[in-house]
N, C-alpha and C positions, 0 to 999 in steps of 0.2 A: 355418520351413527355412533351414536354416546356408549359409554360403558358405567356399570356401576358397580365399587368394590365396597363390601365393607369386613374389619377384620375390627374381630370380637377377642380381648384379652384381659382375663379374670371380667372386671365389671369395667372396661377403660372400650368404649366402643366407636371407630372412628369409620367416615364414610368417605368414599373418595368418587369423583366423577371425572371420565375420560374421555374427552371431546375426540372422535376419531376413533375409540378405541373399542368397536363391539366388534368388528373383525376379527382382531386378536387376543380378546378375552380367554376364550377356549386353549389357545398356545399357551399364555401365558398361564394358566391356570393347570395345563397338564404339565408343566415344568414342575413343580413341585409346591409345595407349601411356604416356602422360605424365600425360594424366587416371588413368586408371586405376590408374598407380603411386602417383600425389597420394592419392587415394582408397582406397586400401586403406592405404594407411601409419597411416593416422587409426584403421584398429583397432585391437582388442589381437592382440600376437603371441599365436601360438602356438606350442609346443615340441615339436607332433610334426604331421608332415605324414598328413592323412588328409582322403580322399574325404570329399565331403559331396552335398550336392543339386546344385552346380556349382559352378563355382569355376575359376582360370586360371592360369598359369604364364608367368611373363614372364621372359624371359632377356635383359639387354640387350648383355650379352657379346656373344652369339651373332645377335641378333636373331631371335628362334623364340620363338614362343608357341605354347601350344596351349591352350584352352577345353573344357570341357564343360557340359553342363546337361543335365539329366535330364527336364526339362519339355520339350524340344525331340525333336519326332519326325520323324526324316529318312524314313522309311521309309513312300511309298504302302499299302502292305497293311496294314501293321501299326497306321498312323493311320484308314483306314477302320476295321479291326476294332475300334480302341479309341473311336472316334466321337474324335479325336482332332486340329486343323487338323496340315498339314504344315510344319515349317521356323518360321522362326523367327517368324512371326506371331502365334505362344503366347504371344509375350513382349512382344510392341507395347503394350500396359499399361505395361509395367515404364518406358518411356522417361518417363513422365506424371509419373514418379518424382524424374527431370533435372531440373533447371533447362537446360534446352537454348538453347542462341541461337539466333538466328535462324538464322546458316551451318550449323547443323545439321538444319535439318529434314531435309534429304534423310535424317537414318538412319530416318524413319518409314516411307519408299516403302520402305529396302532391307530391313527388319523383314517389311513387309507384304508383298513380291515374294520375298524368298527362300524358294525350297520346296526346296535344297540346299544342299551344305555350299559348293560351289562356287562358287556363285551369289554368298551371303553374302561370301564371304571376298572374294572378285571383287570386287564392291561397295564392300568398307571398303578394300581397295588403292586402287582408283579415286578415291577422296576427298580433296579437295584443302585444304590448308588446313597450318597448323602442329603440327598434332598429328597425325600418318596414319598407317597400318599400312605405308606405302609402303615396301618394301625388306626387308619382315618375313616370314620364313616363318612361314604359318597353320598349325595343326592344331588338326581337332574330334578331341577324344578321346573317353577313357573315366575315370570314377574310378580307376581302378586304372592308368592310363596315366601318370596325372598325378601317382599318388604313385609312379611306376616313376621319371619326369622328375627328382624332386626329391633320388632316392637320389646319395649320391658314387659316379663312375665308381669302377672295380675297381684296386687299385694293381697297377702293374709293378714287377715286383722285377731 
């Protein structure tokens, strides 16, 4: 499963693609904007903005981030119907693929306990340290919203 990641810094927009990264996208995102940027900038660049199984869009100018992951179910009735866990606990194991520092041990509890988007984003914003989401506007989106976010604004005449 692939993930796609977009970084906007000023007027520069770069799109990256990672084969086999879909299951760790959310964990990469959770560590913070600086870490997420560093990791995805080591991936191959893509010419097209296409939704994959997961990914994120980071706009460093507006400090806005959109993340999506088709492996995370936020709906309790749907999760019960499909026999899935609710929330980010579905991606808890992906943290094992990252070399977490001791001060990042709280990420496991965040993934274990976040059953709503609000819980998840609130916990990420509350983290302390040099690379946090404090001051960022965080949104959970869909693959289609991810693609839409990367389109240039309409020209005005």
